[in-house]
C-alpha positions in Angstrom: -97.0 -99.1 -23.6 -98.6 -102.4 -24.5 -96.8 -105.6 -23.5 -95.3 -107.2 -26.6 -96.2 -110.7 -25.6 -99.9 -110.0 -25.0 -100.7 -107.5 -27.7 -104.0 -108.1 -29.6 -101.8 -107.8 -32.7 -99.6 -110.8 -31.6 -99.7 -112.7 -34.8 -98.7 -109.7 -36.8 -95.8 -109.2 -34.4 -94.7 -112.8 -34.7 -94.8 -112.7 -38.5 -92.7 -109.5 -38.4 -90.3 -111.1 -35.9 -89.7 -114.2 -38.0 -89.6 -112.2 -41.3 -86.8 -110.0 -40.0 -84.6 -113.0 -39.2 -82.4 -114.8 -41.9 -83.9 -118.1 -43.0 -80.8 -120.0 -42.0 -81.1 -118.7 -38.4 -84.7 -120.0 -38.3 -83.7 -123.4 -39.6 -80.9 -123.6 -37.0 -82.8 -122.4 -34.0 -84.8 -119.3 -34.6 -82.3 -117.4 -32.5 -78.7 -116.1 -32.4 -76.8 -119.3 -31.9 -78.7 -120.3 -28.8 -78.8 -124.0 -29.7 -75.2 -125.1 -30.1 -76.0 -128.6 -29.0 -79.5 -129.8 -29.7 -81.3 -132.0 -27.3 -83.9 -134.3 -28.8 -87.2 -134.4 -26.9 -88.1 -137.7 -25.2 -90.1 -140.1 -27.2 -93.2 -140.1 -25.1 -96.8 -138.9 -25.4 -96.8 -136.9 -22.2 -93.8 -134.7 -21.8 -92.1 -134.6 -18.4 -89.8 -131.7 -17.7 -86.1 -132.6 -17.4 -84.8 -129.5 -15.7 -87.7 -127.6 -14.1 -89.4 -128.7 -10.9 -93.2 -129.3 -11.0 -93.9 -125.8 -9.5 -91.5 -124.1 -11.9 -92.9 -126.0 -14.8 -96.5 -124.9 -14.0 -95.4 -121.3 -13.8 -93.4 -121.4 -17.0 -96.2 -123.1 -18.9 -98.7 -120.5 -17.8 -96.3 -117.7 -18.8 -95.6 -118.9 -22.3 -99.3 -119.7 -22.8 -100.1 -116.0 -22.2 -97.2 -114.8 -24.4 -98.6 -116.7 -27.4 -102.1 -118.0 -26.7 -103.8 -120.0 -29.4 -106.4 -118.2 -31.5 -107.9 -118.5 -35.0 -104.7 -117.2 -36.6 -102.6 -120.1 -35.5 -101.3 -122.4 -32.7 -100.4 -121.2 -29.2 -97.1 -121.6 -27.5 -98.2 -124.8 -25.7 -99.5 -126.4 -28.8 -96.2 -125.7 -30.5 -94.2 -127.1 -27.5 -92.5 -123.9 -26.5 -92.3 -124.9 -22.9 -90.8 -128.2 -23.8 -88.2 -126.5 -26.0 -87.2 -124.2 -23.1 -86.9 -127.1 -20.7 -84.7 -129.1 -23.1 -82.4 -126.1 -23.7 -81.7 -125.9 -19.9 -79.4 -128.9 -20.3 -77.4 -127.5 -23.2 -74.1 -125.5 -23.1 -76.3 -122.4 -23.9 -78.1 -122.7 -20.6 -74.9 -123.1 -18.6 -73.5 -119.9 -20.2 -70.8 -121.7 -22.0 -71.3 -119.8 -25.3 -70.3 -116.5 -23.9 -67.6 -114.8 -21.8 -69.2 -114.9 -18.4 -66.7 -112.9 -16.3 -67.5 -109.6 -14.6 -67.9 -106.7 -15.0 -71.4 -106.9 -16.5 -73.2 -104.0 -18.2 -76.9 -104.8 -18.1 -77.9 -101.5 -19.8 -75.5 -102.0 -22.7 -76.6 -102.4 -26.4 -77.6 -105.9 -27.5 -74.5 -106.1 -29.6 -72.5 -106.6 -26.4 -74.2 -109.9 -25.8 -75.4 -111.6 -22.6 -74.9 -109.2 -19.6 -76.0 -111.0 -16.5 -74.0 -113.0 -13.9 -76.4 -115.9 -13.8 -76.5 -118.3 -16.8 -80.0 -118.9 -18.3 -80.8 -122.0 -16.2 -80.0 -120.2 -13.0 -81.8 -117.1 -14.1 -85.0 -119.1 -14.8 -84.8 -120.9 -11.4 -84.4 -117.7 -9.5 -86.9 -115.6 -11.5 -89.7 -118.2 -11.5 -89.4 -118.6 -7.7 -89.2 -114.8 -7.3 -92.3 -114.3 -9.5 -94.3 -116.7 -7.5 -93.3 -115.1 -4.3 -94.2 -111.6 -5.6 -97.6 -112.7 -7.0 -98.5 -114.5 -3.8 -97.6 -111.4 -1.8 -99.5 -109.0 -4.0 -102.5 -111.1 -5.0 -102.7 -113.9 -2.5 -102.6 -116.7 -5.0 -100.3 -118.5 -7.4 -99.6 -117.2 -10.8 -101.3 -120.2 -12.3 -104.4 -119.5 -10.4 -104.8 -116.0 -11.9 -107.3 -115.3 -14.6 -106.0 -114.3 -18.1 -106.3 -110.6 -17.5 -104.4 -110.8 -14.2 -101.7 -112.9 -15.8 -101.3 -110.4 -18.6 -101.1 -107.6 -16.0 -98.3 -109.4 -14.2 -96.4 -110.0 -17.4 -96.8 -106.3 -18.3 -95.2 -105.4 -15.0 -92.3 -107.7 -15.8 -91.8 -106.0 -19.1 -92.0 -102.5 -17.6 -89.6 -103.5 -14.8 -92.1 -102.6 -12.0 -92.5 -106.1 -10.3 -89.6 -107.0 -8.0 -88.9 -110.7 -8.3 -85.7 -110.9 -6.3 -82.2 -111.2 -7.7 -83.2 -111.1 -11.3 -84.3 -107.8 -12.7 -87.8 -108.2 -14.1 -87.0 -106.7 -17.5 -84.1 -109.1 -17.8 -86.3 -112.1 -17.1 -89.0 -110.8 -19.4 -86.5 -110.4 -22.2 -85.0 -113.9 -21.7 -88.5 -115.5 -21.6 -89.7 -113.7 -24.7 -86.6 -114.5 -26.6 -86.8 -118.2 -25.7 -90.5 -118.3 -26.4 -89.9 -116.9 -29.9 -87.1 -119.5 -30.5 -89.3 -122.4 -29.3 -92.1 -121.2 -31.5 -90.1 -120.9 -34.7 -87.3 -123.3 -34.3 -86.8 -126.5 -36.3 -88.8 -129.2 -34.6 -85.7 -131.2 -34.0 -85.0 -128.9 -31.1 -88.2 -129.7 -29.3 -90.5 -126.8 -30.3 -92.6 -125.8 -33.3 -94.3 -129.2 -33.2 -95.5 -130.5 -36.5 -93.9 -127.3 -37.9 -97.1 -125.5 -36.9 -95.5 -122.1 -36.8 -93.8 -122.6 -40.2 -97.1 -123.6 -41.7 -98.8 -120.5 -40.3 -96.3 -118.2 -42.0 -95.8 -120.4 -45.1 -92.1 -120.9 -44.3 -90.4 -123.7 -46.4 -88.1 -124.8 -43.6 -84.9 -126.7 -44.4 -85.7 -127.6 -48.0 -82.6 -128.0 -50.1 -83.7 -125.5 -52.8 -86.5 -123.0 -53.0 -84.6 -120.2 -54.8 -87.3 -120.1 -57.6 -89.7 -118.8 -55.0 -87.5 -116.2 -53.2 -88.6 -113.2 -55.3 -92.2 -114.4 -55.9 -93.7 -112.0 -53.4 -97.2 -112.5 -52.3 -97.5 -116.0 -53.7 -98.3 -119.0 -51.6 -95.4 -121.5 -51.5 -97.0 -124.8 -52.6 -94.9 -127.3 -50.7 -95.1 -128.2 -47.0 -92.1 -127.2 -44.8 -89.3 -129.6 -44.2 -87.3 -130.2 -41.0 -83.5 -130.7 -40.9 -84.3 -134.1 -39.5 
């Protein structure tokens, strides 16, 4: 089975992922209510992580870069600011687990309809998983994840997806799912939330964004929408 995040047909997958979601969800956050309280990115040319440590930030950056690397079809995760989006979300109610019922028992193998099923809220999950990933990679390959070449990084991510790389307290599949979800959200969200810089991803798929009215174009299949996307900002 190929890893979703590193498939050669990545752009096709991304277009299908965004096409399957309601437009209103994409405008809000490109996810299922994960951004209840938005956090505006700092007004500075070089982004400095607010939540993640320098080591965590380096690993996170390398991971999302491999999930959506830049190519001729469109921008990569780093160009779109996906890593910045994830960092900003770590200081919102979402990351503290305040949007769900977080009492045991948890059923990690339950259907997605049952919602978040892990005792650690997202910010704790990331902190534990990123450290566990680095420890596992160092033990197995003798170097940091960031020092691996592209093929090695992809292989590690594939092991996370398959659940075959032990990274400590967080099940590898759980971490992979969380990371992939947040990467998608940061790639397709409204730029007001810190990702999708300059509406790059929206331009790639010709999504109109938060325009007040584009109903005349809803059923004009296969035609290029002539106006640039608009942010809710």
